[in-house]
PDB file of N, CA, C and O in Angstrom:
ATOM      1  N   MET A   1     116.921 -12.802-140.721  1.00  0.00           N
ATOM      2  CA  MET A   1     117.132 -13.729-139.190  1.00  0.00           C
ATOM      3  C   MET A   1     115.646 -13.884-138.688  1.00  0.00           C
ATOM      4  O   MET A   1     114.700 -13.126-138.904  1.00  0.00           O
ATOM      5  N   ARG A   2     115.674 -14.966-138.020  1.00  0.00           N
ATOM      6  CA  ARG A   2     114.329 -15.403-137.478  1.00  0.00           C
ATOM      7  C   ARG A   2     114.030 -14.451-136.181  1.00  0.00           C
ATOM      8  O   ARG A   2     114.727 -14.165-135.207  1.00  0.00           O
ATOM      9  N   LYS A   3     112.623 -14.056-136.594  1.00  0.00           N
ATOM     10  CA  LYS A   3     111.877 -13.611-134.998  1.00  0.00           C
ATOM     11  C   LYS A   3     111.893 -14.590-134.056  1.00  0.00           C
ATOM     12  O   LYS A   3     111.729 -15.784-134.306  1.00  0.00           O
ATOM     13  N   THR A   4     112.143 -13.980-132.650  1.00  0.00           N
ATOM     14  CA  THR A   4     111.638 -14.923-131.839  1.00  0.00           C
ATOM     15  C   THR A   4     110.442 -14.417-130.829  1.00  0.00           C
ATOM     16  O   THR A   4     110.430 -13.251-130.433  1.00  0.00           O
ATOM     17  N   TYR A   5     109.682 -15.136-130.534  1.00  0.00           N
ATOM     18  CA  TYR A   5     108.653 -14.514-129.540  1.00  0.00           C
ATOM     19  C   TYR A   5     108.720 -15.053-128.199  1.00  0.00           C
ATOM     20  O   TYR A   5     109.152 -16.187-127.992  1.00  0.00           O
ATOM     21  N   SER A   6     108.356 -14.371-127.380  1.00  0.00           N
ATOM     22  CA  SER A   6     108.356 -14.906-125.617  1.00  0.00           C
ATOM     23  C   SER A   6     107.368 -15.716-125.556  1.00  0.00           C
ATOM     24  O   SER A   6     106.457 -15.774-126.383  1.00  0.00           O
ATOM     25  N   LYS A   7     107.513 -16.531-124.368  1.00  0.00           N
ATOM     26  CA  LYS A   7     106.501 -17.761-123.804  1.00  0.00           C
ATOM     27  C   LYS A   7     105.333 -16.787-123.575  1.00  0.00           C
ATOM     28  O   LYS A   7     104.319 -17.127-124.185  1.00  0.00           O
ATOM     29  N   GLU A   8     105.228 -15.742-122.903  1.00  0.00           N
ATOM     30  CA  GLU A   8     103.944 -15.172-122.667  1.00  0.00           C
ATOM     31  C   GLU A   8     103.086 -15.156-123.942  1.00  0.00           C
ATOM     32  O   GLU A   8     101.981 -15.683-124.079  1.00  0.00           O
ATOM     33  N   PHE A   9     103.807 -14.441-124.874  1.00  0.00           N
ATOM     34  CA  PHE A   9     103.024 -14.045-126.234  1.00  0.00           C
ATOM     35  C   PHE A   9     102.410 -15.291-126.893  1.00  0.00           C
ATOM     36  O   PHE A   9     101.379 -15.265-127.563  1.00  0.00           O
ATOM     37  N   LYS A  10     103.048 -16.236-126.669  1.00  0.00           N
ATOM     38  CA  LYS A  10     102.618 -17.488-127.686  1.00  0.00           C
ATOM     39  C   LYS A  10     101.728 -18.192-126.918  1.00  0.00           C
ATOM     40  O   LYS A  10     100.976 -19.025-127.424  1.00  0.00           O
ATOM     41  N   LEU A  11     101.741 -17.877-125.447  1.00  0.00           N
ATOM     42  CA  LEU A  11     100.596 -18.298-124.651  1.00  0.00           C
ATOM     43  C   LEU A  11      98.946 -17.834-124.590  1.00  0.00           C
ATOM     44  O   LEU A  11      97.868 -18.382-124.361  1.00  0.00           O
ATOM     45  N   GLN A  12      99.480 -16.388-124.966  1.00  0.00           N
ATOM     46  CA  GLN A  12      98.351 -15.456-124.829  1.00  0.00           C
ATOM     47  C   GLN A  12      97.864 -15.679-126.308  1.00  0.00           C
ATOM     48  O   GLN A  12      96.646 -15.568-126.445  1.00  0.00           O
ATOM     49  N   VAL A  13      98.591 -15.974-127.446  1.00  0.00           N
ATOM     50  CA  VAL A  13      98.355 -15.870-128.950  1.00  0.00           C
ATOM     51  C   VAL A  13      97.037 -17.541-128.743  1.00  0.00           C
ATOM     52  O   VAL A  13      95.877 -17.618-129.148  1.00  0.00           O
ATOM     53  N   CYS A  14      97.801 -18.523-128.041  1.00  0.00           N
ATOM     54  CA  CYS A  14      96.950 -19.892-128.057  1.00  0.00           C
ATOM     55  C   CYS A  14      96.027 -19.762-127.320  1.00  0.00           C
ATOM     56  O   CYS A  14      94.998 -20.348-127.654  1.00  0.00           O
ATOM     57  N   HIS A  15      96.013 -19.060-126.201  1.00  0.00           N
ATOM     58  CA  HIS A  15      94.851 -18.880-125.521  1.00  0.00           C
ATOM     59  C   HIS A  15      93.598 -18.424-125.927  1.00  0.00           C
ATOM     60  O   HIS A  15      92.460 -18.759-125.597  1.00  0.00           O
ATOM     61  N   SER A  16      94.147 -17.362-126.928  1.00  0.00           N
ATOM     62  CA  SER A  16      93.047 -16.476-127.374  1.00  0.00           C
ATOM     63  C   SER A  16      92.261 -17.319-128.242  1.00  0.00           C
ATOM     64  O   SER A  16      91.059 -17.063-128.315  1.00  0.00           O
ATOM     65  N   ILE A  17      92.872 -18.578-129.122  1.00  0.00           N
ATOM     66  CA  ILE A  17      92.631 -19.775-130.058  1.00  0.00           C
ATOM     67  C   ILE A  17      91.484 -20.146-129.560  1.00  0.00           C
ATOM     68  O   ILE A  17      90.380 -19.956-130.071  1.00  0.00           O
ATOM     69  N   THR A  18      91.826 -20.909-128.127  1.00  0.00           N
ATOM     70  CA  THR A  18      91.304 -22.230-127.496  1.00  0.00           C
ATOM     71  C   THR A  18      89.973 -21.758-126.735  1.00  0.00           C
ATOM     72  O   THR A  18      89.034 -22.480-126.398  1.00  0.00           O
ATOM     73  N   MET A  19      90.126 -20.242-126.525  1.00  0.00           N
ATOM     74  CA  MET A  19      88.769 -19.517-125.758  1.00  0.00           C
ATOM     75  C   MET A  19      87.922 -19.456-126.975  1.00  0.00           C
ATOM     76  O   MET A  19      86.734 -19.460-126.653  1.00  0.00           O
ATOM     77  N   GLY A  20      88.081 -19.410-128.084  1.00  0.00           N
ATOM     78  CA  GLY A  20      87.139 -18.950-129.159  1.00  0.00           C
ATOM     79  C   GLY A  20      87.072 -17.799-129.795  1.00  0.00           C
ATOM     80  O   GLY A  20      86.377 -17.577-130.786  1.00  0.00           O
ATOM     81  N   LYS A  21      87.859 -16.965-129.191  1.00  0.00           N
ATOM     82  CA  LYS A  21      88.017 -15.679-129.571  1.00  0.00           C
ATOM     83  C   LYS A  21      88.256 -15.273-130.785  1.00  0.00           C
ATOM     84  O   LYS A  21      87.771 -14.290-131.347  1.00  0.00           O
ATOM     85  N   LEU A  22      89.274 -16.302-131.336  1.00  0.00           N
ATOM     86  CA  LEU A  22      90.080 -15.589-132.904  1.00  0.00           C
ATOM     87  C   LEU A  22      90.201 -17.311-133.338  1.00  0.00           C
ATOM     88  O   LEU A  22      90.264 -18.221-132.512  1.00  0.00           O
ATOM     89  N   THR A  23      90.214 -17.465-134.725  1.00  0.00           N
ATOM     90  CA  THR A  23      90.565 -18.263-135.273  1.00  0.00           C
ATOM     91  C   THR A  23      92.375 -18.616-135.607  1.00  0.00           C
ATOM     92  O   THR A  23      93.153 -17.890-134.988  1.00  0.00           O
ATOM     93  N   VAL A  24      92.812 -19.367-136.266  1.00  0.00           N
ATOM     94  CA  VAL A  24      94.204 -19.547-136.452  1.00  0.00           C
ATOM     95  C   VAL A  24      94.760 -18.404-137.432  1.00  0.00           C
ATOM     96  O   VAL A  24      95.816 -17.795-137.264  1.00  0.00           O
ATOM     97  N   THR A  25      93.782 -18.212-138.569  1.00  0.00           N
ATOM     98  CA  THR A  25      93.898 -17.165-139.532  1.00  0.00           C
ATOM     99  C   THR A  25      93.878 -16.187-139.073  1.00  0.00           C
ATOM    100  O   THR A  25      94.944 -15.573-139.121  1.00  0.00           O
ATOM    101  N   GLU A  26      92.601 -15.449-138.333  1.00  0.00           N
ATOM    102  CA  GLU A  26      92.498 -14.476-137.629  1.00  0.00           C
ATOM    103  C   GLU A  26      94.196 -13.748-136.895  1.00  0.00           C
ATOM    104  O   GLU A  26      94.780 -12.681-137.087  1.00  0.00           O
ATOM    105  N   VAL A  27      94.439 -14.712-136.210  1.00  0.00           N
ATOM    106  CA  VAL A  27      95.716 -14.829-135.096  1.00  0.00           C
ATOM    107  C   VAL A  27      96.957 -14.316-136.190  1.00  0.00           C
ATOM    108  O   VAL A  27      97.561 -13.260-136.002  1.00  0.00           O
ATOM    109  N   ALA A  28      97.211 -15.125-137.229  1.00  0.00           N
ATOM    110  CA  ALA A  28      98.032 -15.137-138.298  1.00  0.00           C
ATOM    111  C   ALA A  28      98.026 -13.836-138.823  1.00  0.00           C
ATOM    112  O   ALA A  28      99.073 -13.190-138.778  1.00  0.00           O
ATOM    113  N   ASN A  29      96.805 -13.251-139.413  1.00  0.00           N
ATOM    114  CA  ASN A  29      96.830 -12.293-140.059  1.00  0.00           C
ATOM    115  C   ASN A  29      96.986 -10.983-138.987  1.00  0.00           C
ATOM    116  O   ASN A  29      97.738 -10.035-139.219  1.00  0.00           O
ATOM    117  N   GLN A  30      96.212 -11.091-137.876  1.00  0.00           N
ATOM    118  CA  GLN A  30      96.560  -9.731-136.892  1.00  0.00           C
ATOM    119  C   GLN A  30      98.092  -9.560-136.278  1.00  0.00           C
ATOM    120  O   GLN A  30      98.566  -8.532-135.792  1.00  0.00           O
ATOM    121  N   TYR A  31      98.685 -10.747-136.423  1.00  0.00           N
ATOM    122  CA  TYR A  31      99.926 -10.198-136.021  1.00  0.00           C
ATOM    123  C   TYR A  31     101.146 -10.607-136.840  1.00  0.00           C
ATOM    124  O   TYR A  31     102.265 -10.784-136.358  1.00  0.00           O
ATOM    125  N   ALA A  32     100.805 -10.745-138.178  1.00  0.00           N
ATOM    126  CA  ALA A  32     101.619 -10.787-139.190  1.00  0.00           C
ATOM    127  C   ALA A  32     102.695 -12.294-138.864  1.00  0.00           C
ATOM    128  O   ALA A  32     103.864 -12.353-139.245  1.00  0.00           O
ATOM    129  N   ILE A  33     102.149 -13.155-138.273  1.00  0.00           N
ATOM    130  CA  ILE A  33     102.955 -14.732-138.401  1.00  0.00           C
ATOM    131  C   ILE A  33     102.243 -15.484-139.003  1.00  0.00           C
ATOM    132  O   ILE A  33     101.013 -15.455-138.978  1.00  0.00           O
ATOM    133  N   SER A  34     103.173 -16.521-139.838  1.00  0.00           N
ATOM    134  CA  SER A  34     102.643 -17.456-140.849  1.00  0.00           C
ATOM    135  C   SER A  34     101.676 -18.274-139.991  1.00  0.00           C
ATOM    136  O   SER A  34     101.736 -18.263-138.762  1.00  0.00           O
ATOM    137  N   ARG A  35     100.715 -19.036-140.741  1.00  0.00           N
ATOM    138  CA  ARG A  35      99.745 -19.744-139.934  1.00  0.00           C
ATOM    139  C   ARG A  35     100.513 -20.807-139.752  1.00  0.00           C
ATOM    140  O   ARG A  35     100.602 -21.018-138.543  1.00  0.00           O
ATOM    141  N   PRO A  36     101.055 -21.507-140.320  1.00  0.00           N
ATOM    142  CA  PRO A  36     102.088 -23.087-140.098  1.00  0.00           C
ATOM    143  C   PRO A  36     102.408 -22.678-138.629  1.00  0.00           C
ATOM    144  O   PRO A  36     102.061 -23.392-137.689  1.00  0.00           O
ATOM    145  N   ILE A  37     103.216 -21.267-138.427  1.00  0.00           N
ATOM    146  CA  ILE A  37     103.863 -21.133-136.856  1.00  0.00           C
ATOM    147  C   ILE A  37     102.650 -21.072-136.083  1.00  0.00           C
ATOM    148  O   ILE A  37     102.692 -21.686-135.017  1.00  0.00           O
ATOM    149  N   VAL A  38     101.789 -20.593-136.315  1.00  0.00           N
ATOM    150  CA  VAL A  38     100.384 -20.460-135.137  1.00  0.00           C
ATOM    151  C   VAL A  38      99.783 -21.717-134.875  1.00  0.00           C
ATOM    152  O   VAL A  38      99.371 -22.085-133.774  1.00  0.00           O
ATOM    153  N   SER A  39      99.753 -22.304-135.843  1.00  0.00           N
ATOM    154  CA  SER A  39      99.306 -24.093-135.898  1.00  0.00           C
ATOM    155  C   SER A  39     100.506 -24.664-134.910  1.00  0.00           C
ATOM    156  O   SER A  39     100.144 -24.802-133.742  1.00  0.00           O
ATOM    157  N   ARG A  40     101.703 -24.972-135.163  1.00  0.00           N
ATOM    158  CA  ARG A  40     102.810 -25.627-134.270  1.00  0.00           C
ATOM    159  C   ARG A  40     102.283 -24.961-133.041  1.00  0.00           C
ATOM    160  O   ARG A  40     101.590 -25.709-132.352  1.00  0.00           O
ATOM    161  N   TRP A  41     102.448 -23.646-132.553  1.00  0.00           N
ATOM    162  CA  TRP A  41     102.354 -23.019-131.248  1.00  0.00           C
ATOM    163  C   TRP A  41     101.087 -23.947-130.630  1.00  0.00           C
ATOM    164  O   TRP A  41     101.158 -24.673-129.639  1.00  0.00           O
ATOM    165  N   LEU A  42      99.676 -23.680-131.656  1.00  0.00           N
ATOM    166  CA  LEU A  42      98.738 -24.530-130.704  1.00  0.00           C
ATOM    167  C   LEU A  42      98.498 -25.745-130.408  1.00  0.00           C
ATOM    168  O   LEU A  42      97.825 -26.174-129.471  1.00  0.00           O
ATOM    169  N   ALA A  43      99.316 -26.576-131.599  1.00  0.00           N
ATOM    170  CA  ALA A  43      99.780 -27.868-131.045  1.00  0.00           C
ATOM    171  C   ALA A  43     100.606 -28.254-130.010  1.00  0.00           C
ATOM    172  O   ALA A  43     100.526 -29.406-129.584  1.00  0.00           O
ATOM    173  N   GLU A  44     101.195 -27.660-129.658  1.00  0.00           N
ATOM    174  CA  GLU A  44     102.334 -27.829-128.858  1.00  0.00           C
ATOM    175  C   GLU A  44     101.739 -27.268-127.197  1.00  0.00           C
ATOM    176  O   GLU A  44     102.044 -27.811-126.136  1.00  0.00           O
ATOM    177  N   TYR A  45     100.892 -26.135-127.347  1.00  0.00           N
ATOM    178  CA  TYR A  45      99.832 -25.762-126.057  1.00  0.00           C
ATOM    179  C   TYR A  45      99.011 -26.859-126.129  1.00  0.00           C
ATOM    180  O   TYR A  45      99.135 -27.532-125.106  1.00  0.00           O
ATOM    181  N   LYS A  46      98.246 -27.310-126.887  1.00  0.00           N
ATOM    182  CA  LYS A  46      97.632 -28.591-126.618  1.00  0.00           C
ATOM    183  C   LYS A  46      97.971 -29.903-125.984  1.00  0.00           C
ATOM    184  O   LYS A  46      97.269 -30.739-125.416  1.00  0.00           O
ATOM    185  N   ARG A  47      99.279 -29.838-126.251  1.00  0.00           N
ATOM    186  CA  ARG A  47      99.952 -30.984-125.754  1.00  0.00           C
ATOM    187  C   ARG A  47     100.456 -31.220-124.252  1.00  0.00           C
ATOM    188  O   ARG A  47     100.437 -32.172-123.472  1.00  0.00           O
ATOM    189  N   TYR A  48     101.029 -29.570-124.211  1.00  0.00           N
ATOM    190  CA  TYR A  48     101.862 -29.303-122.917  1.00  0.00           C
ATOM    191  C   TYR A  48     101.628 -28.316-122.192  1.00  0.00           C
ATOM    192  O   TYR A  48     102.392 -27.703-121.447  1.00  0.00           O
ATOM    193  N   SER A  49     100.158 -28.103-122.497  1.00  0.00           N
ATOM    194  CA  SER A  49      99.331 -26.609-122.002  1.00  0.00           C
ATOM    195  C   SER A  49     100.444 -25.355-121.418  1.00  0.00           C
ATOM    196  O   SER A  49     101.194 -24.694-122.137  1.00  0.00           O
ATOM    197  N   LYS A  50     100.330 -25.266-120.146  1.00  0.00           N
ATOM    198  CA  LYS A  50     101.128 -24.023-119.270  1.00  0.00           C
ATOM    199  C   LYS A  50     102.572 -24.582-119.644  1.00  0.00           C
ATOM    200  O   LYS A  50     103.335 -23.616-119.647  1.00  0.00           O
ATOM    201  N   ASP A  51     103.253 -25.751-119.958  1.00  0.00           N
ATOM    202  CA  ASP A  51     104.494 -26.429-119.933  1.00  0.00           C
ATOM    203  C   ASP A  51     105.155 -25.907-121.437  1.00  0.00           C
ATOM    204  O   ASP A  51     106.250 -25.842-121.995  1.00  0.00           O
ATOM    205  N   ALA A  52     104.279 -25.709-121.593  1.00  0.00           N
ATOM    206  CA  ALA A  52     104.492 -25.380-123.595  1.00  0.00           C
ATOM    207  C   ALA A  52     105.889 -24.309-123.753  1.00  0.00           C
ATOM    208  O   ALA A  52     106.053 -23.500-122.839  1.00  0.00           O
ATOM    209  N   PHE A  53     106.561 -24.314-124.538  1.00  0.00           N
ATOM    210  CA  PHE A  53     107.285 -23.268-125.032  1.00  0.00           C
ATOM    211  C   PHE A  53     108.469 -23.202-124.150  1.00  0.00           C
ATOM    212  O   PHE A  53     108.780 -22.032-123.931  1.00  0.00           O
ATOM    213  N   THR A  54     109.252 -24.090-123.557  1.00  0.00           N
ATOM    214  CA  THR A  54     110.115 -24.118-122.270  1.00  0.00           C
ATOM    215  C   THR A  54     111.139 -23.283-122.826  1.00  0.00           C
ATOM    216  O   THR A  54     111.764 -22.550-122.060  1.00  0.00           O
ATOM    217  N   GLY A  55     111.461 -23.294-124.349  1.00  0.00           N
ATOM    218  CA  GLY A  55     113.277 -22.757-124.791  1.00  0.00           C
ATOM    219  C   GLY A  55     113.423 -23.638-126.123  1.00  0.00           C
ATOM    220  O   GLY A  55     112.516 -24.150-126.778  1.00  0.00           O
ATOM    221  N   LYS A  56     114.472 -23.668-126.294  1.00  0.00           N
ATOM    222  CA  LYS A  56     114.992 -24.499-127.643  1.00  0.00           C
ATOM    223  C   LYS A  56     115.364 -25.715-127.162  1.00  0.00           C
ATOM    224  O   LYS A  56     115.578 -26.102-126.013  1.00  0.00           O
ATOM    225  N   GLY A  57     115.421 -26.411-128.515  1.00  0.00           N
ATOM    226  CA  GLY A  57     115.638 -27.921-128.334  1.00  0.00           C
ATOM    227  C   GLY A  57     114.232 -28.548-128.592  1.00  0.00           C
ATOM    228  O   GLY A  57     113.128 -28.006-128.539  1.00  0.00           O
ATOM    229  N   VAL A  58     114.514 -29.622-128.835  1.00  0.00           N
ATOM    230  CA  VAL A  58     113.246 -30.856-129.139  1.00  0.00           C
ATOM    231  C   VAL A  58     112.664 -31.474-127.736  1.00  0.00           C
ATOM    232  O   VAL A  58     113.486 -32.131-127.097  1.00  0.00           O
ATOM    233  N   ARG A  59     111.552 -31.367-127.262  1.00  0.00           N
ATOM    234  CA  ARG A  59     111.211 -32.102-126.284  1.00  0.00           C
ATOM    235  C   ARG A  59     110.498 -33.563-126.497  1.00  0.00           C
ATOM    236  O   ARG A  59     109.425 -33.938-126.971  1.00  0.00           O
ATOM    237  N   LEU A  60     111.607 -34.178-125.924  1.00  0.00           N
ATOM    238  CA  LEU A  60     110.950 -35.889-125.891  1.00  0.00           C
ATOM    239  C   LEU A  60     109.640 -36.217-125.391  1.00  0.00           C
ATOM    240  O   LEU A  60     109.324 -35.642-124.350  1.00  0.00           O
ATOM    241  N   PRO A  61     108.661 -37.152-125.988  1.00  0.00           N
ATOM    242  CA  PRO A  61     107.585 -37.831-125.633  1.00  0.00           C
ATOM    243  C   PRO A  61     107.952 -38.355-124.398  1.00  0.00           C
ATOM    244  O   PRO A  61     109.006 -38.986-124.320  1.00  0.00           O
ATOM    245  N   GLU A  62     107.204 -38.181-123.364  1.00  0.00           N
ATOM    246  CA  GLU A  62     107.183 -38.974-122.014  1.00  0.00           C
ATOM    247  C   GLU A  62     107.740 -40.575-122.543  1.00  0.00           C
ATOM    248  O   GLU A  62     108.814 -40.867-122.017  1.00  0.00           O
ATOM    249  N   GLY A  63     107.344 -41.335-123.217  1.00  0.00           N
ATOM    250  CA  GLY A  63     107.550 -42.862-123.128  1.00  0.00           C
ATOM    251  C   GLY A  63     109.224 -42.909-123.694  1.00  0.00           C
ATOM    252  O   GLY A  63     110.096 -43.650-123.240  1.00  0.00           O
ATOM    253  N   ALA A  64     109.375 -41.972-124.729  1.00  0.00           N
ATOM    254  CA  ALA A  64     110.907 -41.863-125.440  1.00  0.00           C
ATOM    255  C   ALA A  64     111.960 -41.455-124.090  1.00  0.00           C
ATOM    256  O   ALA A  64     113.081 -41.928-123.901  1.00  0.00           O
ATOM    257  N   LYS A  65     111.335 -40.567-123.336  1.00  0.00           N
ATOM    258  CA  LYS A  65     112.594 -40.611-122.188  1.00  0.00           C
ATOM    259  C   LYS A  65     112.761 -41.579-121.338  1.00  0.00           C
ATOM    260  O   LYS A  65     113.833 -41.964-120.873  1.00  0.00           O
ATOM    261  N   VAL A  66     111.385 -42.105-121.060  1.00  0.00           N
ATOM    262  CA  VAL A  66     111.621 -43.563-120.159  1.00  0.00           C
ATOM    263  C   VAL A  66     112.412 -44.498-120.822  1.00  0.00           C
ATOM    264  O   VAL A  66     113.180 -45.304-120.297  1.00  0.00           O
ATOM    265  N   TYR A  67     112.167 -44.333-122.078  1.00  0.00           N
ATOM    266  CA  TYR A  67     113.056 -45.424-122.771  1.00  0.00           C
ATOM    267  C   TYR A  67     114.527 -45.255-122.660  1.00  0.00           C
ATOM    268  O   TYR A  67     115.397 -46.068-122.350  1.00  0.00           O
ATOM    269  N   ALA A  68     114.593 -43.977-122.996  1.00  0.00           N
ATOM    270  CA  ALA A  68     116.134 -43.484-122.985  1.00  0.00           C
ATOM    271  C   ALA A  68     116.832 -44.068-121.425  1.00  0.00           C
ATOM    272  O   ALA A  68     117.803 -44.821-121.493  1.00  0.00           O
ATOM    273  N   LEU A  69     116.305 -43.695-120.135  1.00  0.00           N
ATOM    274  CA  LEU A  69     116.452 -43.495-119.108  1.00  0.00           C
ATOM    275  C   LEU A  69     116.796 -45.537-119.043  1.00  0.00           C
ATOM    276  O   LEU A  69     117.955 -45.914-118.869  1.00  0.00           O
ATOM    277  N   GLU A  70     116.026 -46.236-119.152  1.00  0.00           N
ATOM    278  CA  GLU A  70     116.101 -47.478-119.153  1.00  0.00           C
ATOM    279  C   GLU A  70     116.838 -47.973-119.640  1.00  0.00           C
ATOM    280  O   GLU A  70     117.321 -48.976-119.114  1.00  0.00           O
ATOM    281  N   LYS A  71     117.348 -47.462-121.042  1.00  0.00           N
ATOM    282  CA  LYS A  71     118.506 -48.025-122.048  1.00  0.00           C
ATOM    283  C   LYS A  71     120.020 -47.635-121.215  1.00  0.00           C
ATOM    284  O   LYS A  71     121.049 -48.304-121.125  1.00  0.00           O
ATOM    285  N   GLU A  72     119.693 -46.324-120.682  1.00  0.00           N
ATOM    286  CA  GLU A  72     121.218 -45.990-120.111  1.00  0.00           C
ATOM    287  C   GLU A  72     121.431 -46.754-118.681  1.00  0.00           C
ATOM    288  O   GLU A  72     122.540 -46.988-118.199  1.00  0.00           O
ATOM    289  N   ILE A  73     119.947 -47.166-117.976  1.00  0.00           N
ATOM    290  CA  ILE A  73     120.457 -47.971-116.898  1.00  0.00           C
ATOM    291  C   ILE A  73     120.911 -49.094-117.282  1.00  0.00           C
ATOM    292  O   ILE A  73     121.962 -49.361-116.700  1.00  0.00           O
ATOM    293  N   LYS A  74     120.493 -50.080-118.202  1.00  0.00           N
ATOM    294  CA  LYS A  74     120.782 -51.231-118.615  1.00  0.00           C
ATOM    295  C   LYS A  74     122.376 -51.032-118.987  1.00  0.00           C
ATOM    296  O   LYS A  74     123.174 -51.798-118.446  1.00  0.00           O
ATOM    297  N   ARG A  75     122.731 -50.296-119.652  1.00  0.00           N
ATOM    298  CA  ARG A  75     124.304 -49.773-120.097  1.00  0.00           C
ATOM    299  C   ARG A  75     125.186 -49.744-118.838  1.00  0.00           C
ATOM    300  O   ARG A  75     126.281 -50.302-118.757  1.00  0.00           O
ATOM    301  N   LEU A  76     124.645 -49.095-117.951  1.00  0.00           N
ATOM    302  CA  LEU A  76     125.318 -48.567-116.655  1.00  0.00           C
ATOM    303  C   LEU A  76     125.510 -49.941-115.770  1.00  0.00           C
ATOM    304  O   LEU A  76     126.454 -50.097-114.996  1.00  0.00           O
ATOM    305  N   GLN A  77     124.518 -50.873-115.989  1.00  0.00           N
ATOM    306  CA  GLN A  77     124.610 -52.074-115.196  1.00  0.00           C
ATOM    307  C   GLN A  77     125.714 -53.296-115.699  1.00  0.00           C
ATOM    308  O   GLN A  77     126.372 -54.029-114.961  1.00  0.00           O
ATOM    309  N   GLU A  78     125.700 -53.277-116.801  1.00  0.00           N
ATOM    310  CA  GLU A  78     126.513 -53.838-117.681  1.00  0.00           C
ATOM    311  C   GLU A  78     127.793 -53.525-117.521  1.00  0.00           C
ATOM    312  O   GLU A  78     128.619 -54.413-117.311  1.00  0.00           O
ATOM    313  N   GLU A  79     128.151 -52.176-117.600  1.00  0.00           N
ATOM    314  CA  GLU A  79     129.446 -51.878-117.375  1.00  0.00           C
ATOM    315  C   GLU A  79     129.870 -52.058-115.956  1.00  0.00           C
ATOM    316  O   GLU A  79     131.049 -52.306-115.708  1.00  0.00           O
ATOM    317  N   ASN A  80     128.933 -51.941-114.961  1.00  0.00           N
ATOM    318  CA  ASN A  80     129.168 -52.287-113.535  1.00  0.00           C
ATOM    319  C   ASN A  80     129.530 -53.602-113.302  1.00  0.00           C
ATOM    320  O   ASN A  80     130.404 -53.859-112.473  1.00  0.00           O
ATOM    321  N   THR A  81     128.889 -54.579-114.016  1.00  0.00           N
ATOM    322  CA  THR A  81     129.374 -55.955-113.790  1.00  0.00           C
ATOM    323  C   THR A  81     130.920 -56.003-114.467  1.00  0.00           C
ATOM    324  O   THR A  81     131.859 -56.417-113.788  1.00  0.00           O
ATOM    325  N   ILE A  82     131.076 -55.628-115.609  1.00  0.00           N
ATOM    326  CA  ILE A  82     132.422 -55.761-115.891  1.00  0.00           C
ATOM    327  C   ILE A  82     133.035 -55.261-115.230  1.00  0.00           C
ATOM    328  O   ILE A  82     133.729 -56.103-114.660  1.00  0.00           O
ATOM    329  N   LEU A  83     133.348 -53.869-114.750  1.00  0.00           N
ATOM    330  CA  LEU A  83     134.227 -53.684-113.878  1.00  0.00           C
ATOM    331  C   LEU A  83     134.570 -54.749-112.415  1.00  0.00           C
ATOM    332  O   LEU A  83     135.595 -55.206-111.910  1.00  0.00           O
ATOM    333  N   LYS A  84     133.167 -54.817-112.125  1.00  0.00           N
ATOM    334  CA  LYS A  84     133.422 -56.084-110.876  1.00  0.00           C
ATOM    335  C   LYS A  84     134.211 -57.092-111.380  1.00  0.00           C
ATOM    336  O   LYS A  84     135.124 -57.261-110.573  1.00  0.00           O
ATOM    337  N   LYS A  85     134.301 -57.732-112.170  1.00  0.00           N
ATOM    338  CA  LYS A  85     134.869 -58.796-112.897  1.00  0.00           C
ATOM    339  C   LYS A  85     136.378 -58.717-112.644  1.00  0.00           C
ATOM    340  O   LYS A  85     137.160 -59.390-111.973  1.00  0.00           O
ATOM    341  N   PHE A  86     136.515 -57.429-113.591  1.00  0.00           N
ATOM    342  CA  PHE A  86     137.823 -56.988-113.510  1.00  0.00           C
ATOM    343  C   PHE A  86     138.818 -56.496-112.479  1.00  0.00           C
ATOM    344  O   PHE A  86     140.045 -56.407-112.513  1.00  0.00           O
ATOM    345  N   ARG A  87     137.803 -56.167-111.432  1.00  0.00           N
ATOM    346  CA  ARG A  87     138.263 -55.765-109.978  1.00  0.00           C
ATOM    347  C   ARG A  87     138.813 -57.618-109.540  1.00  0.00           C
ATOM    348  O   ARG A  87     139.919 -57.798-109.030  1.00  0.00           O
ATOM    349  N   GLU A  88     138.195 -58.395-109.735  1.00  0.00           N
ATOM    350  CA  GLU A  88     138.450 -59.556-109.258  1.00  0.00           C
ATOM    351  C   GLU A  88     139.320 -60.437-109.787  1.00  0.00           C
ATOM    352  O   GLU A  88     140.046 -61.250-109.215  1.00  0.00           O
ATOM    353  N   PHE A  89     139.179 -60.201-110.938  1.00  0.00           N
ATOM    354  CA  PHE A  89     140.664 -60.888-111.961  1.00  0.00           C
ATOM    355  C   PHE A  89     141.890 -59.930-111.409  1.00  0.00           C
ATOM    356  O   PHE A  89     142.940 -60.565-111.308  1.00  0.00           O
ATOM    357  N   ALA A  90     141.993 -58.494-111.017  1.00  0.00           N
ATOM    358  CA  ALA A  90     143.225 -57.872-110.955  1.00  0.00           C
ATOM    359  C   ALA A  90     143.564 -58.358-109.452  1.00  0.00           C
ATOM    360  O   ALA A  90     144.726 -58.195-109.078  1.00  0.00           O
ATOM    361  N   LYS A  91     142.664 -58.924-108.591  1.00  0.00           N
ATOM    362  CA  LYS A  91     143.021 -59.346-106.836  1.00  0.00           C
ATOM    363  C   LYS A  91     143.585 -60.604-107.476  1.00  0.00           C
ATOM    364  O   LYS A  91     144.795 -60.427-107.337  1.00  0.00           O
ATOM    365  N   ASN A  92     143.485 -61.356-107.875  1.00  0.00           N
ATOM    366  CA  ASN A  92     143.819 -62.764-108.420  1.00  0.00           C
ATOM    367  C   ASN A  92     144.196 -62.840-109.846  1.00  0.00           C
ATOM    368  O   ASN A  92     143.441 -63.376-110.658  1.00  0.00           O
ATOM    369  N   PRO A  93     145.478 -62.263-110.231  1.00  0.00           N
ATOM    370  CA  PRO A  93     146.060 -62.554-111.431  1.00  0.00           C
ATOM    371  C   PRO A  93     146.238 -64.075-111.803  1.00  0.00           C
ATOM    372  O   PRO A  93     145.858 -64.499-112.895  1.00  0.00           O
ATOM    373  N   LYS A  94     146.842 -64.896-110.834  1.00  0.00           N
ATOM    374  CA  LYS A  94     147.321 -66.284-111.184  1.00  0.00           C
ATOM    375  C   LYS A  94     146.198 -67.276-110.683  1.00  0.00           C
ATOM    376  O   LYS A  94     145.884 -67.202-109.494  1.00  0.00           O
ATOM    377  N   ARG A  95     145.567 -68.200-111.494  1.00  0.00           N
ATOM    378  CA  ARG A  95     144.790 -68.782-111.240  1.00  0.00           C
ATOM    379  C   ARG A  95     144.915 -70.119-111.238  1.00  0.00           C
ATOM    380  O   ARG A  95     143.959 -70.828-110.925  1.00  0.00           O
TER     381      ARG A  95
END
């Protein structure tokens, strides 16, 4: 079973590395955590700072979020247009 670490622990580990107190290897050895995991935590910490480690799931970059939202808006606008046309057609079935 995979071991899980708290947000506070991950922040503490990353903070000790960024402050120059310890290296990634030293932290990995000290806490018996693999180096790739510590490196992944550090990359997320550098990218998102204190907002890192929010929980499970994949975090989308800002640009991808904006693109996904714009795509959803376009889809909803098209759906709205179709429904308006259908409503007009339903009002006047004989043309």
